[in-house]
N, C-alpha and C positions, 0 to 999 in steps of 0.2 A: 189563523191557527196553523201551527207547524205540523207536518206529518213525518213520521219515522217508520219505515218498513225495515225492521231489523230483527232477525232471529239470531241469537247468540248460540255458541256451541253447546252449552249445558243447561239443564233445567234450572239449576241454581242461579246462573247468570241471567236467564230470562225473567225469573221472578224478581231478582235484584234490580233489574233494569227499570221495572215499573216503579218500585219504591225510590230508586235513585232519581228518576225523572221528577217525581213528586217533591222530593227534598230539594232538588236543584232549582225548581221553579219557586219554591217557598223561600229559599235563601237569596235568590237573585231577582225576584219579581219578574220571572220569565214569561214569555208568551205561552199560550195554551198549546197543548200537544195532543195529537192522535197517533198512537203507535199500533203497528200490526206485527204479529209474529206467529210462527207455527213450528212447534218442536218436532224434529224428525224421530224422536224416541218417546215412548209412552212413559208417563210418570204421574203419580197420585199427588194431588194438592189438597191438603186439609185446610179448612177455614181457620182463622186465627184462634178461635176458642174451641175447636173440635178436639175430641179425644181420639187418638189414633186407634186404640184398641176397639173403640165403639163403632167407628165409621169405616174402618179398613180391614180387609182380610189380609193381614200382614204376611201369613205364611204363603198365600197365593202370590203376593207381590214378590216375595223372596224367591220363590220357585221360578218365576218369570224374569227375575232380574229387574223389576220395576221399582225405582226409588220412590220414597215417600217424603214429601217436603211440606212445609207450612208456609202459607202466604201471610201478608201483613194485614189483609182485609178480612171481614167476617164472612158469613154465609156458609154453605155446605161444602162437602168434599166432592171433588171431581177427578176424572181421569183425563189427562191431556195427552196430545201426541199428534201424529200425522192424521190429517182428516179433520182436525179440530183447530179452526182459526181463532187465535186469541187477539184481543185488542185491548188498548188502555186509553182512557181519556184523562188528561190533566187539565182541570178547569179551575178558574178563579172562583173563590168564595166571596161574594159581594153582599153587603147589607141590602135588604129589601129586593133581593134577586131570587130567581128560582133555586139557586144553589146555596141559599143562606141556611137551609136546614137539611137534615138527612132525607126526610120524606119528600121535601120539595125537590131536591136534587134527583132522587130516584124517579119521581114522576116526570120531571122535565127531560131527563136523559132518555128514559125508556120510551117516552112518547116520540122523541126524535128518532131513536133507533127503530122503533116499530114502523114509523112512516118510511124510513129508508128501505127497510126490507120489503114492506108492502109495495113500494114502487117498482121493485124488480120481480116480485112474485106475480103481480098482476091481480086482476079482479076475481079469478077463479077460486082463490083461497083467501081467507081472512086471517091476518096476523093479529094476535091478541096479547095483551100484557096480563099475566096471571101471577098470583102471589104478589110479591113486591117487585121482583126484578127478573121475571122469566118471560121469554117470548115463546109463544105457542101457535100451532095451527091445529084446530080441532082438539084443543086441550092436550096436545102432545108437545112436549118441550123440545126446542132445538137450541135455545140460548139461555145461559144463566149468568148472573152478574153480581158484583159486590162492590162495596165502597170503603174507602179509608180517607179520613179528613185530617188536614192540618189547619192552622189558623186562617191562612189566606188562600189555600189551594186544596183541592180534593182529587183523589184518584178514584176513578170508576172504571173497573175492568171486568172482562168477561170472555165468554167463548161462543163460537158458532159452530155447531156440528154440521159438517157438510159431506164427509165421506169417512166417518169413523167406524171402527170395529166395535159395534154396539154390544156384541156378546161379551167382549172382554170386560166391559164396565161391570156387568153383573157378576163376573168371576172374581174381581178384585175389590169391589166396594160392597159393603154390607148395606142393608136397608137403612136409610138415614134415621138418626134418632129424632130429628125434627123434620117435618115435611109440611108443605102448604096443603090447605084443605082440599084443593082441587086434585091433588095427586090420588087421594082415596086408596092409599096403600098399594097402588099398582107397583109391580116389580119394574126394575129398570127398563127391560126390553119393551114393556107396555107403556112406559111413561115418557121415553125419549125417542127421538128420531133424527135422522139427518135431514137438513134442509136440502131441497133439490136445487141447489145453487152452487156456482163455482166461487172460489175465494176471491178472484178478481172482481166478480160482480158485487160481492159484499163490501170489499174494500172501496170500490168506486162509489157505491151508494152512501156509505158512511162518510167518505171524504166530501161528497156533495152536500149532505145534510148538515155537516159540521163546518163546511167551508174551509177545509184543510187543504191548502194549495201550495204552501211553501215547505220545501224539504228542510228538516231540522239539521243544522250544521253543528258539528262538534259536540255530540252528546257526552255526558259525564262518564267516560269510560273508566277512569280511575275509581270513581265512587262506586260504579257498578261492580268492578272487580273486588273492591274491598268488602262490599256487602255480600257478594257471592261467597267469598272466602270465609269471612268472619261470622256470618249469620246464616245464610241459606244453605251452606254446606255443613253446618254444625248440628250434631245430633241433639245438643242441648236445646236448640231452637225447634227443630223439626219434631222432636218427641217431648216437648215441654208439657203437653197434656196427654 
């Protein structure tokens, strides 16, 4: 598996990069990819089917200068930025393999990611998979994930909170319209927490468990730029629901 540690200048470019890598592999039968990035600026990302007015405190975002974007995958709304390590996996979809179905891929990937984080947290705390794609310690979430599929490849991407301004999340995100049972209507500050890990520890553990050793050469920068300009910077896309 190839590895790409690349943070681009804007939120739109960073979201576009994940989709461009998926399309690039689909079109060229490319090798699988593990990508890391961490935005220096905060921005809200709604899931593909989320309604902005329902999930986001838009006036608070406007007051803080926090842009609102939409990603190509499902799941809930999140706030990303410094202290929130983002990653993406581009994996092959093969018949009779763990990635052949949405649920199978969720289980396969989350079990590997859980084992990776458990290996660096140690035995004093237990990392659990909760909901479909959350990682938790003591039922407090520090990682959320979502999936997008093409015919031959899938994109599975998510975040690891390691040093984020958790109070800001509650200020700009409303209580989610849909939530896993284990949340039990807890407010953001009671439901999420930073993992007591450094980003290089998380990167190293994920690279090990996914056997991502080879640096990706020549990522599709033109495709990324086009998607960032024509889709992820467009109000028609970001506010479509």
